[in-house]
N, C-alpha and C positions, 0 to 999 in steps of 0.2 A: 509563467503564463499569466497574463494580466486580465483582470476583470474590467469590463466597461464600467467606469465610475458611476454611471446613473442606472445600471441594471438593478432590478429589484430582486434581492435574494432572501426576502423575509419568509418565503415559503419553506426554507430549510428547517429541519427538525432535529438536528444533532443535540445531544445532551451532554453537559459536563457531569462527570461522576468521579468520586475518589476522595479518599481521606488519608492523611498521614504523609510522610515525606517520600519523595521519589528517590530512586536509586541514584547515587552520584554518577555524573557523567564520566569520571575518570576511573572506571573500573578495570582498565588494563585489558590485555588480550583475552583473558578468560571471560571478562564481562562482555566484550564485544562478540566473542564466539557464541555466548549464550544468546545474545541478541539475534544473531543470524540464524542459529539453530531453531530458536523459538519462533522467529518471525514467520508468520503465515501458517504455522502448523497447528496452532491451538494447543500446544504442549507447554506447560509452565515449567521452566527450568531456573527460576530465579533463586532457588535454594543453592545453586552452584556458586552464586556470587553474594550470598548472604542477603537475599532479596527481601522485599517487604513482606510481612505476614499477610495472610488472607484477611480481607476486610469484610465487614458486613455489607451486603448489597444495599444501595440506596436508590431512590427514584431518579436522582439526577435533576439538574436545573438547565433551563434553556440557555443558549449562548446569548449573552446580552450585547446590545449595540451592534448587531449584525443585520443591517437592513439594506445596504447598498453595495455595489461592486467596489466602491472606494473603501468601505469598511474591510472588505475581504482582501484588498491590496495592502492593507497596513497592519493586519493582525493575523497571526498564524492560526489561532483557533477559529476565527471567523472565516479564514480562507478554506479551511477544511469543511466547515459548515456549508459555505456557499458551493464548494466543490461537490458536495453530496447532491445538491440540487441539480447541477449540470450533468453529473454522471447518471443520476436516476432518469433524467430527461432523455439522455441518449439511449439507455438500455430499454426504457419503456417503449421507445419507437423502433427498437431493433429486435427485441426478443418478445415474441408473443407469450403472454402469461407472466411477464416479469412482475415480481413483487419486490418492493423496496426493503432492504435490510435496515436494521437500526444502526446508527452511528453514535458511538460513545467517545467523547473527548475526555481522556483520562487526566485527572489532576492528582499527581502523587501515585496512588495505586487504587485499584478497585478489584473486586472479585468477579469472576465470570464462570460459566459452566466449563470453560477450558483452562481454568487456572487464573492466577493473578495477572492483571494487566498493569503494566508500568512502562517507564522508558527503558527498563532493563530487559524486558521481554520483547520490546519493539512492537510495531504495529502487527496485528493479526486479525484473522477472520475466524469466528467461532461458529461452526456449522450448526450445532444443536440450537443455538439462540438466533441464528441468522443475523449476527451482529458483528460489526467491525469495531475494534478497539484501537485507539491511537492516541499517544501522548505527544503533544507538540515538542516536548523537551527532547524527544528522540533526535531531532535535527541537530542538536548540539553534539550528540554522540557521533553522528555521521560526519560532522565537520571536524571534530577534534581527533577522532580515532580512525576515520576512514578517508580523510582528506578530500571530501567532496564539499562543494559550496552549499548544497541543499537549498537552492533558491526556490522561488514560487512554483515553477513547473515541476521541479524535482519532487517537491512535497505533494503536488497533485498527482504525479505519476505513482507515487507510493500508495496514495489513497485509491486511485483507479485500479491499481494492481489488486488491492484487497477486494474491491468490488468485483473484479474479475473472478476471484475465488467464489464469491457469492453466485455469480452466473454459473460457474462450474457446478456448484452445489445444485442449482435449479435444474440444470440440463442433464444431471446424472453422471458427470465426469468422475466424481469421487467414488461412486459405486462401481462404475465400469472399469476404472483404472485405479485400484487401491494403491496408495502411495507407500507401500511397505518396501523396504529395501532402499539401496542408495547406488550411486554410480552415474557415470556420464550419460547413460541411455535409460536410466530408471524412470519409472512412472512419476516419482517425486520431482525429478528435474523437468520432465515433460509438462507436468502440472504447473510448475512455476513459470516456465517459459511461455506457456499458453496465457497465463495471467499477465505476463509482461506484454504479450502481443495484443491482448484485449485492451490493455492500458494505452498502447500506441494507437489503436483504432479509435479510442475515445478522444485522445489528444487531437487527432486529425479532424474529428467531427465536432469538437467542442464549440468552435466559433459559430456553428450553425444552430446551436440550441438557443432558444429565445424565451424571455420571461413573458408574463401574461400581457404585457404592454407591447410585445413585438420587438423588444430591444434585445440584441444579442448579449448573452451573459458575458462572453469572453471575446478578447481580441485574438486574431490569428497569431500563433506563436512565432516569435522571431527565431532565427538560427541560433542565436546565443542561448535562448531558453531551451531549445531542443538539445543543444550540446550539454546544458546543465542537467537535463533529465538523463541523457546518456551517461554522463559522468556519475550520477547517482546509481544507475543500473550497474555500471562497472564496479562501483565501490562495494556493492553487496554481492558481487560474484564470488562463488566458492573459492576459486583460485586466488583472488585478491585477498580474501579473508585469511586463507591458509598461509599465504606468503608472510603474514604478520608473525607467524610462529616459525617460519623458516622451512616448512615442509608442505608441499602440495601433493595431495593424495586424491586423484580423481575418483577412486573407488568409493570414497566417503561422501561425494557430492550429493546434495539434495536440492540445490537451487539452480545449478548451472554456472558455467564460467562467465567471466565479465564479457567476453566476446559474444557468447551466446545470448546473454541477456540484452545486450545492446542490439544485436542483430534481429532478435524476435520482436523487440519494441518497434524497430523500424519496419519490420514486416507488417505489423498491424497498422503503423502510421501510413505506409505506402499502399497497402492492399486491403485494409479494412478487416472486419471480423472473419470474412471468408478465408483469409490467409493464415488463420491461427490454429489449424489442426496439427499441433505438434505430435500427436499420437499416430499420425498417418505417415510420417517421414522416417526414413531409415536413420540409423545411427550416424552415418557419415553426413547426412543432411541436417542433423539436429544441431 
């Protein structure tokens, strides 16, 4: 998804944080399994792949040279920083009482209240801090080990998914539907699919969000960009991940199948936030 080159994205407030080397992208199946299990859960499992040690928390530095939509179109970190601005704009106008989470762009690794953040743990939302952690180096893992292109809209889909978890935190989903247990119809899967749906709703509305000068932040997504986001959704489906090990076990699912993740993304894209109550549907409809 492309930003309008002259859009003003300087209001974004993401911070770079991190010290030390990142986990290498070629961690093999065990590594990518850790990425998927850790992604979005706030549970640090980097020890399973010899992950980076806990680092001392630092204050972080602002993203440099991220002022226009053109900057966001050419730099992954800036794209996330600018994406934060558009996602917050959407939710501020959609959800009464919305408050913005913190976005941390990880460099190497950094500590959080939910464990170490790095490209080995993948992007995640940490509820106690109301903070999203994401390392742009994660895209190389998606490309190399999961076979997705991880283009611009795919990256923003992942970011919007994490912000969907923040919305769930604000509206009480985590308390009402604890994500203990696993399986095709589990609360864990329903939680992830709802975040996918929220992401789809944002993608549909993103081109309507404007900067202080009345310029649309983003262009309407092309079909190719939508397909790229759907490819990313499929790549992180539980069944696709498990196929890498040769055994698919739906009873262990925590994020949903590739088909489910694509379908709920499109449910949000076509129907908006009101179409995203994954907890109200029966298992056959999930």
